C-alpha distance (Angstrom), angle and dihedral (degrees) to the residues before:
residue distance angle dihedral
X1 . . .
X2 3.81 . .
X3 3.79 91.5 .
X4 3.80 89.9 49.0
X5 3.80 93.0 55.4
X6 3.83 91.6 42.0
X7 3.79 90.7 55.7
X8 3.83 91.2 47.9
X9 3.77 90.5 50.7
X10 3.78 91.7 47.8
X11 3.87 91.3 50.2
X12 3.81 89.8 46.9
X13 3.81 93.1 53.1
X14 3.74 93.6 48.1
X15 3.86 113.8 108.7
X16 3.77 94.8 -166.0
X17 3.83 132.2 90.7
X18 3.79 93.0 -132.4
X19 3.78 133.6 47.1
X20 3.78 122.8 -92.8
X21 3.82 90.5 -113.1
X22 3.77 90.7 57.9
X23 3.81 93.1 44.4
X24 3.81 89.6 55.3
X25 3.78 92.7 45.8
X26 3.80 92.5 51.4
X27 3.85 90.9 47.7
X28 3.80 90.5 50.9
X29 3.83 92.5 48.7
X30 3.82 90.1 45.0
X31 3.82 90.3 62.0
X32 3.77 89.7 53.9
X33 3.83 93.3 43.3
X34 3.73 92.2 58.7
X35 3.82 88.9 69.3
X36 3.87 93.3 57.3
X37 3.76 126.0 91.9
X38 3.84 114.2 -138.1
X39 3.79 123.5 -147.8
X40 3.80 118.5 -170.6
X41 3.75 114.8 -133.6
X42 3.77 124.1 -177.2
X43 3.83 122.2 -44.6
X44 3.77 111.8 -29.5
X45 3.85 94.9 -11.7
X46 3.77 121.1 110.1
X47 3.81 133.6 172.3
X48 3.78 123.9 -146.4
X49 3.80 122.1 -144.8
X50 3.78 90.4 -97.1
X51 3.85 93.8 60.9
X52 3.79 95.1 -103.1
X53 3.77 117.4 140.9
X54 3.79 121.9 -137.6
X55 3.87 124.8 -167.7
X56 3.77 112.3 -162.4
X57 3.80 95.9 -169.7
X58 3.81 94.8 54.1
X59 3.84 93.3 34.4
X60 3.77 90.8 -128.2
X61 3.85 134.7 138.0
X62 3.78 129.6 -175.0
X63 3.81 91.1 -121.8
X64 3.88 87.2 64.8
X65 3.82 95.9 -140.3
X66 3.86 94.0 112.2
X67 3.79 91.7 53.0
X68 3.77 93.4 42.3
X69 3.83 101.8 51.3
X70 3.79 105.0 15.4
X71 3.82 93.9 -118.8
X72 3.82 121.9 113.6
X73 3.80 108.3 -106.6
X74 3.81 123.1 -136.7
X75 3.83 90.6 -90.5
X76 3.81 92.9 55.6
X77 3.85 90.6 43.2
X78 3.82 89.3 53.5
X79 3.81 88.6 54.1
X80 3.81 91.9 47.9
X81 3.79 91.1 47.9
X82 3.83 89.4 49.0
X83 3.90 88.7 52.5
X84 3.81 91.4 44.2
X85 3.85 92.0 -118.7
X86 3.77 130.3 133.2
X87 3.83 115.5 -110.4
X88 3.81 94.0 -157.0
X89 3.84 86.3 75.9
X90 3.81 89.2 66.0
X91 3.80 97.1 51.6
X92 3.78 113.7 120.9
X93 3.86 114.7 -97.9
X94 3.78 89.4 -115.8
X95 3.79 89.1 74.7
X96 3.80 96.4 49.5
X97 3.76 124.1 114.8
X98 3.88 87.8 -118.9
X99 3.79 90.8 59.0
X100 3.82 91.6 46.8
X101 3.79 89.6 53.1
X102 3.82 91.9 49.5
X103 3.79 89.6 52.3
X104 3.85 91.6 61.2
X105 3.83 98.1 31.4
X106 3.77 95.1 97.2
X107 3.78 128.2 86.7
X108 3.74 125.3 -120.1
X109 3.82 111.5 -150.6
X110 3.75 113.7 -142.7
X111 3.81 122.4 -125.6
X112 3.73 107.3 -142.4
X113 3.84 97.9 -157.5
X114 3.80 139.3 -5.6
X115 3.84 94.3 -99.6
X116 3.80 91.6 71.3
């Protein structure tokens, strides 16, 4: 119960649209993305320097990480940085601060002893 209320308070204090875990993940991937060269293909298709295709409209990447966990991978982040856009806008809603608050919104009623 204490951990539940602590998590709610932490989410309530957060002045970000995404969770701290995701912010750290994006920062780590951004460091790796700076090393990649981006080549614009046609439409929403891009190719990174390691021959991996990224489609911004479909939120897909050949590495599969973006589709698997809902977070832009380093290849997608490289494309966003190339386009001067922010990758945190393309994070799945599941990782938003709003979803985090909804997770801890409920109330857990205590059971005082085993007989109840």
